[in-house]
C-alpha positions in Angstrom: -0.7 -3.0 23.3 -0.2 -1.4 26.7 -3.4 -1.9 28.8 -4.1 1.4 30.7 -3.6 1.7 34.4 -6.7 1.1 36.4 -7.6 2.9 39.6 -6.4 0.0 41.8 -3.0 -0.1 40.1 -2.7 3.7 40.5 -3.4 3.6 44.2 -0.8 0.9 44.7 1.7 2.9 42.6 1.2 6.0 44.6 1.4 4.1 47.9 4.7 2.6 46.8 6.1 6.0 45.6 5.1 7.5 49.0 7.0 4.7 50.9 3.8 3.4 52.4 3.9 0.1 50.4 6.7 -2.2 49.6 7.7 -2.4 45.9 7.1 -5.7 44.0 10.6 -5.4 42.4 13.7 -3.3 43.0 16.6 -2.8 40.6 19.6 -1.5 42.6 23.0 -0.2 41.8 22.8 0.5 38.1 23.3 3.5 35.8 20.0 4.5 34.2 19.8 5.9 30.7 17.4 8.8 30.9 16.0 9.0 27.4 14.2 12.3 28.1 17.4 14.2 28.9 20.0 12.0 27.2 22.0 11.7 30.4 23.2 8.7 32.4 22.1 8.8 36.1 23.0 6.6 39.0 19.6 5.5 40.4 17.6 2.7 41.9 14.3 1.7 40.3 11.2 0.7 42.4 8.4 -1.2 40.6 4.8 -1.7 41.7 3.1 -4.4 39.7 3.4 -3.4 36.0 4.5 0.1 36.6 7.6 2.1 37.7 6.9 3.8 41.0 10.2 5.6 41.6 13.6 6.3 40.0 16.3 7.6 42.3 17.7 7.1 45.7 15.2 4.7 47.4 16.6 5.4 50.9 16.2 9.1 50.4 12.6 8.5 49.2 12.0 6.2 52.2 11.1 3.3 49.9 12.2 0.1 51.6 12.0 -3.4 50.2 10.3 -5.8 52.5 9.4 -9.5 52.5 7.9 -10.3 49.1 10.0 -7.7 47.3 12.3 -9.1 44.6 15.6 -7.3 44.7 18.0 -7.5 41.7 21.4 -6.2 42.3 22.5 -4.8 38.9 25.5 -2.9 40.1 27.9 -2.1 37.2 25.1 -2.5 34.7 23.1 0.0 32.6 19.3 0.1 32.5 17.6 1.2 29.3 13.9 1.0 28.3 12.5 -2.0 26.4 13.0 -1.7 22.6 10.1 -0.9 20.3 10.0 -2.3 16.8 7.8 0.2 14.9 7.3 -1.6 11.6 6.9 -5.4 12.1 5.5 -7.9 9.7 4.9 -10.8 12.1 4.2 -13.5 9.4 7.4 -13.9 7.4 7.2 -17.7 7.7 7.3 -17.2 11.5 4.1 -16.3 13.3 3.3 -13.6 16.0 4.0 -16.0 18.8 7.3 -17.5 17.6 8.5 -14.0 16.7 7.7 -12.7 20.2 9.3 -15.7 21.8 12.5 -15.1 19.9 12.8 -11.3 20.3 11.9 -10.7 23.9 15.2 -12.1 25.3 16.9 -9.7 22.8 15.2 -6.8 24.5 12.3 -6.0 22.2 9.2 -5.6 24.4 6.8 -4.0 21.8 6.0 -4.7 18.2 3.8 -2.3 16.1 2.7 -4.7 13.5 1.2 -5.2 10.1 -2.2 -6.9 10.0 -2.1 -7.6 6.3 -2.7 -11.4 5.9 -5.0 -11.6 8.9 -7.0 -8.6 7.4 -7.2 -10.5 4.1 -8.1 -14.0 5.2 -9.7 -13.9 8.7 -13.1 -12.7 9.7 -13.2 -9.5 11.7 -14.2 -11.3 14.9 -11.4 -13.8 14.5 -8.9 -11.0 14.1 -10.0 -9.3 17.2 -10.0 -12.6 19.1 -6.4 -13.3 17.9 -5.3 -9.8 19.0 -6.8 -10.4 22.4 -5.0 -13.8 22.7 -1.7 -12.2 21.8 -2.3 -9.6 24.5 -1.4 -12.3 27.0 2.2 -12.3 25.9 4.7 -10.1 27.7 5.7 -8.7 24.3 3.1 -6.1 23.5 1.5 -5.9 20.1 0.1 -2.8 18.5 -1.5 -3.0 15.1 -2.0 -1.3 11.8 -5.2 -0.9 9.9 -4.7 -1.6 6.2 -6.2 0.8 3.6 -5.0 -1.3 0.6 -4.3 -5.0 0.2 -0.9 -4.7 -1.5 -2.2 -7.3 -4.1 -4.9 -7.3 -6.7 -8.3 -8.2 -5.1 -10.7 -10.0 -7.5 -14.3 -8.9 -7.3 -15.2 -11.8 -5.0 -13.0 -10.3 -2.3 -13.9 -6.6 -2.7 -15.8 -6.7 0.6 -12.5 -6.8 2.5 -12.2 -3.0 1.8 -15.7 -2.3 2.8 -15.8 1.3 4.2 -17.3 0.4 7.5 -15.0 -2.6 8.0 -11.9 -0.5 7.6 -13.3 2.2 9.9 -14.0 -0.3 12.6 -10.4 -1.4 12.5 -9.2 2.2 12.6 -11.3 2.8 15.7 -10.1 -0.3 17.6 -7.9 0.7 20.6 -5.2 -1.9 19.6 -4.7 -0.1 16.3 -2.1 2.6 16.3 -1.9 3.6 12.7 -3.3 3.3 9.2 -1.0 1.8 6.6 1.4 1.1 5.4 -0.1 2.9 2.4 1.5 1.2 -0.6 -1.2 2.0 -3.2 -1.3 5.8 -2.6 -2.2 7.0 -6.1 -6.0 6.8 -5.4 -5.4 9.1 -2.4 -3.7 11.7 -4.7 -6.3 11.2 -7.4 -9.1 12.1 -5.0 -10.5 8.7 -4.0 -13.3 9.6 -1.5 -13.1 6.4 0.5 -9.3 6.8 1.0 -9.6 10.4 2.0 -12.4 9.4 4.5 -10.2 6.7 6.0 -7.2 9.1 6.4 -9.6 11.6 8.0 -10.9 9.0 10.4 -7.3 8.0 11.4 -6.5 11.6 12.2 -9.8 12.1 14.0 -9.0 9.2 16.3 -5.4 10.3 16.8 -3.9 7.4 14.7 -0.8 7.9 12.6 -0.7 7.2 8.8 2.4 5.2 7.6 3.4 5.8 4.0 5.3 3.5 1.6 6.8 5.7 -1.1 10.1 4.2 -2.4 11.9 6.5 -4.8 9.2 9.2 -4.4 10.3 12.8 -5.4 10.1 15.7 -3.0 7.0 16.9 -4.8 5.2 13.6 -4.5 6.2 13.3 -0.8 4.8 16.8 -0.2 1.5 15.9 -1.8 1.3 12.8 0.4 2.0 14.9 3.5 -0.8 17.3 2.4 -3.1 14.3 2.1 -2.3 13.2 5.7 0.6 10.8 5.6 2.7 11.3 8.7 5.6 8.8 8.4 7.6 6.8 5.9 10.3 4.1 6.1 11.4 3.9 2.5 14.5 6.2 2.4 17.5 4.6 0.8 19.9 7.6 0.8 20.6 10.4 3.3 19.0 12.9 0.8 15.8 11.0 0.9 15.8 11.1 4.7 16.2 14.8 4.6 13.4 15.2 2.0 11.1 13.5 4.4 12.3 15.4 7.5 11.9 18.7 5.8 8.3 17.8 5.0 7.4 17.0 8.7 7.5 13.2 8.4 8.6 10.9 11.2 11.3 9.0 9.4 12.1 5.4 10.1 15.5 4.2 9.1 15.4 0.6 7.8 17.9 -2.3 8.1 16.1 -5.4 6.8 17.0 -8.6 5.1 15.8 -7.1 1.8 17.1 -3.5 2.3 20.0 -3.3 4.7 20.2 0.5 4.3 21.0 1.6 7.8 24.8 2.0 7.6 24.6 4.2 4.5 21.8 6.3 6.0 23.5 6.7 9.4 27.0 7.5 8.0 25.4 10.3 6.0 23.5 11.7 9.0 26.3 11.7 11.5 28.3 13.9 9.1 25.7 16.6 9.4 25.9 19.2 12.2 22.2 19.7 13.0 20.2 16.5 12.8 16.6 16.3 14.3 17.3 13.0 16.0 14.0 13.1 17.8 12.2 12.7 14.4 14.0 9.4 13.6 13.2 5.8 14.4 14.6 2.5 13.2 13.1 -0.8 11.9 13.9 -4.3 10.7 10.9 -4.1 8.4 9.8 -7.8 8.6 13.1 -9.6 8.0 13.3 -13.1 6.6 14.2 -15.7 9.3 17.9 -15.8 8.3 18.3 -12.2 9.5 17.7 -13.3 13.1 21.1 -14.9 13.2 22.4 -11.4 13.9 19.6 -10.1 16.2 16.6 -7.9 15.9 16.2 -4.4 17.2 19.4 -4.9 19.2 21.1 -5.3 15.8 19.7 -2.0 14.7 21.2 -0.3 17.7 24.6 -2.0 17.2 24.6 -1.1 13.5 23.8 2.5 14.2 26.6 2.8 16.8 29.1 1.1 14.5 28.2 3.6 11.8 29.1 6.5 14.1 25.8 7.3 15.9 26.0 8.4 19.4 24.8 5.5 21.5 22.2 7.6 23.5 20.6 8.6 20.2 20.5 5.1 18.9 18.6 4.0 22.0 16.2 6.9 21.8 15.3 6.0 18.3 13.9 2.6 19.5 12.4 3.8 22.8 11.2 7.3 23.5 11.0 8.5 19.9 8.4 5.9 18.8 6.6 6.3 22.1 6.2 10.0 21.5 5.3 9.6 17.9 2.5 7.0 18.7 1.3 9.2 21.6 2.1 6.6 24.2 5.0 8.3 26.0 3.0 8.7 29.2 3.0 4.9 29.4 6.1 3.5 27.7 9.4 4.4 26.1 11.3 5.6 29.2 12.4 4.6 32.7 10.4 7.0 34.8 7.5 7.0 37.4 4.2 6.0 35.9 5.7 4.3 32.9 5.4 0.6 32.2 8.3 -1.4 33.7 9.8 -2.6 30.5 13.5 -2.5 31.2 16.6 -4.0 29.7 19.6 -4.6 31.9 22.8 -4.2 29.8 26.5 -4.7 30.5 27.1 -1.4 28.8 25.5 1.0 26.2 27.9 -0.5 23.6 26.2 -4.0 24.1 22.5 -3.8 23.3 21.8 -7.5 23.9 20.5 -7.5 27.5 21.7 -9.6 30.3 18.2 -9.5 31.8 14.8 -8.3 30.5 12.0 -7.0 32.6 8.6 -6.8 30.9 5.4 -5.6 32.6 7.3 -5.4 35.9 8.5 -9.1 35.9 11.8 -10.7 35.1 11.0 -12.6 31.9 14.4 -13.4 30.4 18.0 -13.8 31.5 21.2 -14.6 29.6 19.2 -14.9 26.3 16.7 -17.4 27.7 13.1 -17.1 29.0 12.9 -17.4 32.8 9.8 -19.5 32.4 7.9 -20.8 29.4 6.0 -18.1 27.6 2.3 -18.2 27.1 1.2 -20.1 24.0 -1.7 -20.0 21.6 -3.7 -23.0 20.7 -3.9 -22.4 17.0 -6.4 -25.2 16.6 -8.9 -22.9 18.3 -8.7 -20.7 15.2 -10.1 -23.0 12.6 -9.8 -20.3 10.0 -6.0 -20.4 10.4 -6.0 -23.7 8.5 -6.9 -22.7 4.9 -8.3 -25.2 2.5 -6.3 -26.2 -0.6 -8.5 -28.5 -2.6 -7.1 -28.5 -6.2 -5.5 -31.8 -7.0 -2.9 -30.6 -9.5 -4.1 -32.1 -12.8 -1.1 -32.4 -15.1 -3.2 -31.7 -18.2 -4.3 -28.4 -16.6 -0.7 -27.3 -16.0 0.2 -27.8 -19.7 0.3 -24.5 -21.5 -1.1 -24.6 -25.0 -0.2 -21.7 -27.2 -0.4 -21.1 -31.0 2.8 -21.3 -33.1 4.5 -17.9 -33.1 2.4 -16.6 -30.2 4.2 -14.5 -27.7 3.9 -15.1 -23.9 4.7 -12.8 -21.0 8.1 -13.1 -19.3 8.9 -11.6 -15.9 12.6 -10.7 -15.9 13.9 -10.4 -12.3 16.0 -7.2 -12.0 16.6 -7.7 -8.3 14.9 -9.9 -5.7 11.5 -8.1 -6.1 11.5 -5.8 -9.2 10.5 -7.3 -12.6 10.8 -6.1 -16.2 8.1 -7.4 -18.5 8.9 -8.7 -22.0 6.8 -10.7 -24.5 8.7 -13.6 -26.1 8.0 -16.6 -28.3 8.4 -20.2 -27.0 8.9 -23.7 -28.4 5.7 -25.8 -28.5 5.0 -29.5 -28.9 2.1 -31.9 -28.5 2.1 -31.2 -24.7 2.2 -27.5 -25.1 5.1 -25.1 -24.2 8.3 -27.0 -23.6 11.4 -25.6 -21.9 14.8 -27.2 -22.7 17.6 -27.5 -20.2 19.5 -24.7 -21.8 16.5 -22.3 -21.6 17.1 -19.6 -19.0 13.4 -19.3 -18.4 11.1 -21.2 -16.1 7.3 -21.5 -15.9 5.8 -19.1 -13.3 2.2 -19.9 -12.5 -0.2 -18.5 -10.0 -3.1 -21.0 -9.3 -6.2 -20.7 -7.2 -5.9 -23.0 -4.3 -9.3 -24.5 -5.1 -8.6 -24.8 -8.8 -10.8 -22.1 -10.3 -8.2 -20.3 -12.4 -4.6 -20.2 -13.4 -2.4 -17.2 -14.5 0.5 -18.2 -16.6 3.9 -16.6 -17.4 7.5 -17.4 -17.7 10.2 -16.0 -15.4 13.9 -15.3 -16.1 16.6 -14.6 -13.5 15.2 -16.8 -10.8 17.4 -19.8 -11.6 18.0 -22.6 -14.1 16.9 -26.2 -14.4 14.6 -26.2 -11.4 12.1 -29.0 -11.9 9.4 -27.6 -9.6 9.2 -25.2 -6.7 5.8 -24.4 -5.0 5.1 -21.7 -2.5 1.8 -20.8 -0.9 3.7 -18.1 0.9 3.0 -15.2 -1.4 1.1 -11.9 -1.4 -2.2 -13.3 -2.7 -2.2 -16.5 -0.7 -2.7 -18.7 -3.7 -0.3 -21.3 -5.1 2.8 -20.0 -6.8 4.5 -22.6 -9.0 8.0 -22.1 -10.6 9.8 -24.8 -12.6 10.3 -26.5 -16.0 8.9 -30.0 -15.4 5.1 -30.1 -15.5 4.8 -33.6 -13.8 7.1 -32.4 -11.0 5.1 -29.2 -10.6 1.9 -31.3 -10.1 3.8 -33.5 -7.6 5.1 -30.5 -5.7 1.6 -28.9 -5.5 0.1 -32.1 -4.1 2.8 -32.4 -1.5 2.3 -28.8 -0.4 -1.4 -28.9 -0.3 -1.4 -32.1 1.8 0.3 -30.0 4.6 -2.2 -27.2 4.3 0.4 -25.0 2.6 4.1 -24.5 2.5 7.2 -24.4 0.3 8.1 -27.6 -1.6 10.8 -28.3 -4.2 10.8 -31.4 -6.2 13.9 -32.2 -8.2 14.6 -35.4 -10.1 11.3 -36.9 -8.8 12.4 -36.5 -5.1 11.6 -34.0 -2.5 14.6 -31.7 -2.4 13.2 -29.1 0.1 10.0 -29.0 2.1 8.8 -26.5 4.7 5.2 -26.9 5.9 3.3 -23.7 6.6 0.0 -24.9 8.1 -1.1 -21.4 9.5 -2.9 -19.7 6.6 -0.5 -21.4 4.2 1.9 -18.6 5.2 3.3 -19.3 8.7 5.1 -22.1 10.5 4.7 -23.2 14.1 8.5 -24.0 14.3 10.7 -22.0 16.6 12.8 -19.3 15.0 16.0 -21.2 15.3 14.7 -24.0 13.2 13.2 -21.6 10.6 16.6 -19.8 10.3 18.3 -23.2 9.5 15.5 -24.1 7.0 15.5 -20.8 5.1 19.3 -20.8 4.9 19.0 -24.3 3.4 16.6 -23.0 0.8 18.8 -20.1 -0.2 21.9 -22.3 -0.4 20.1 -24.9 -2.6 18.8 -22.1 -4.9 22.3 -20.8 -5.4 23.3 -24.2 -6.7 20.7 -23.7 -9.4 21.8 -20.2 -10.4 19.6 -18.1 -8.2 21.6 -14.8 -8.0 19.8 -13.0 -5.1 19.8 -13.2 -1.3 16.2 -13.1 -0.2 14.1 -15.6 -2.1 11.3 -15.5 0.5 10.6 -11.9 -0.5 10.7 -12.9 -4.2 7.9 -15.3 -3.5 6.0 -12.7 -1.5 6.3 -9.9 -4.1 5.6 -11.7 -7.3 1.9 -11.1 -6.5 2.3 -7.7 -4.9 0.8 -5.1 -7.2 2.5 -2.1 -5.7 5.9 -2.8 -7.3 7.0 -2.5 -11.0 6.7 -3.7 -13.6 4.4 -6.8 -13.8 2.8 -9.1 -11.3 0.8 -12.3 -11.2 -2.8 -11.9 -10.1 -6.1 -13.8 -10.0 -7.2 -12.0 -13.2 -4.0 -12.4 -15.1 -0.5 -10.9 -15.6 -0.9 -7.2 -14.5 1.2 -4.4 -15.9 1.4 -2.2 -12.8 1.9 1.2 -14.3 -1.4 1.3 -16.3 -3.2 -1.5 -14.4 -3.6 -3.4 -17.7 -3.9 -7.2 -17.7 -1.5 -8.1 -20.6 -2.3 -11.8 -20.4 -5.6 -12.8 -18.8 -6.1 -15.7 -16.4 -7.5 -18.9 -17.7 -10.8 -19.9 -15.9 -11.3 -23.5 -14.9 -14.7 -23.2 -13.3 
C-alpha cells in the first residue's frame, strides 16, 4: 500500500518543484505517456524522495541537478507509470515475497491482493504483522477483506466470519476492497451480516469485488443494487457490456485457467464507443507456468496484439485502477505529487521495461534487481508452519461399503467443474478395489490431524495413478487421489514430513515432490524454479491421461464450494446447488 506523504516529504517536494532544492533523481530525454490526456509528451521528470516533483522542461522550471542527484539519460525511451495488478492471489504455490521479487522487474509495482488463506489460517495480529512486513518491499500490496471463505467451514471454524473480525479488516487502511464475493446468494437472500459488511465497506470508501461467472443481466443488476461495484468474470464481449451497462468497473481476465483477454478485446475494439476508462485487466492468480510469458506486461502485450490502442492498454493497468480504488492522487500516473513508480520502455509496443523505478529509486534494470530485495524471515511467523499429525494408517484409508451400495463420483467436466453421479463399485476383503482398467480413482479429503475423512471417486483426472497428495487445496486439508491404498499412505507421510506439499508415489517410488512448508500451500523457491516444477507435474500427469492444462487449480477447487456441482468438505461430499451432503464424512475422533 502507498504510505501517505508526511509534512516533511511535502516540504521537500515543494522545495524541489520550486527549484530551491536539488532533485534526488532526474529522468531526462524521454517521451512520457500522459495517462490523463492519452498523449505522448517530451518531458524530463524530477523526483524528490518517493515522489514526483516536476514533469516538463527542467531548465525552464529552474530545476537543476546538483551533487547527489542521480541523473538517468533515457533519451529515445518511453516512460509509463508502474503497472497495477488489481486482482492478485499471492499464494498459488508462490508466496507474496517470491511473487513480488519476480514481477517487479517486469514493471508491476502494485498488487491488490486476496487475503483468503491468511484470513482462514492466521490469527488477526499475525495477518497485520505480515502485511506490515510486506510493506517494506518496493512492490506495494493492497488487500481485500474476505466476506466468505470460498470453502465449507465446519462449525469449529465459524468464528473466522465473526462480524467484528470482518469489520476490523474492512476498516484497516491496507484493505482496499471487500471480496471477491463468490458466495453471494446470502446477500441476495437478505443475510443481515452480509448487508452490514457491504454497508461498512461503502461507508469507509472501500470497493466491493464480485465473482459472478455466467450470471444473467438480472442477477448482475440485483448484485449491483446490493452494493457490488466490480466484477472480473466476463468470458464474452456481451458479458462485458452487461456489466458496463450496470455501472460495474469491469476487469478483463487473462489467467492460466481462463485466458479470455484476446476474445474480449477483439470484441471490444470492433465497437465504436467503448468506455475504456471503466475497464481494467488482471492475471487473476495464475499458476507458476504462466510466468514464462510475463505478468501484467503480458496483459498489455496481449491487448495490443488483439487490436487495442496501446495508450488504452496502459491506462487499463495504471490510471484506471488508481481512479477506481480512489488512489489517483497518489499513484497511477507520471505527474507532480504522485509516487515515483515509473517504467522505462524502449517503446509502447514493448511493455517489458528496460528499467524500473519504484518509490523514487532505481530497483531493476534489464530484467534484474539492482540490489537484493528485502526478505522476510518466515521462521518469525510460527503459524506459517502448519501441523500435519496424522500418520496415514492404511486401514483407515480402506473404504468399506456394502455390496451393491452406490458411492459418489466427481466427474471432471473441465479443470474445475464437476458433475456428480452415484455408481456401484467392486469390493473385496480390503474394501473398494479399483482395477487397472477402471477410469476412476479414489479422491479423499482428510483432516490433517486425522479427525475425519470424506470419501469419493473421481473420473476424468487421469488413469492408473497410484497416489497423488496435495495439501494445496481450498480447505487446507489433505487431498489424496489415486488407486493404490498403500501408496496413498506413503505419499501422505512423505508430504506431512515436509509440513505440506504435493507428492506423487508411483510404483513404490517418489515420482514427483514439491514441498510447500508455508501453510502447506506456498513454497519458498524462486518463481523460476516453481515454473519448472509445475511444468514437470503437468507433463507427468499428461502421461497418465490427465486431459487438462491447469492441475494446480483442480487441486484448489475440488474443495471450493462456490462452483458446481459437488465438492469435498470436512462434513462430506457437498452438492453445491442445494447445500446437501450427499455422502457424509467419516469421523475418526
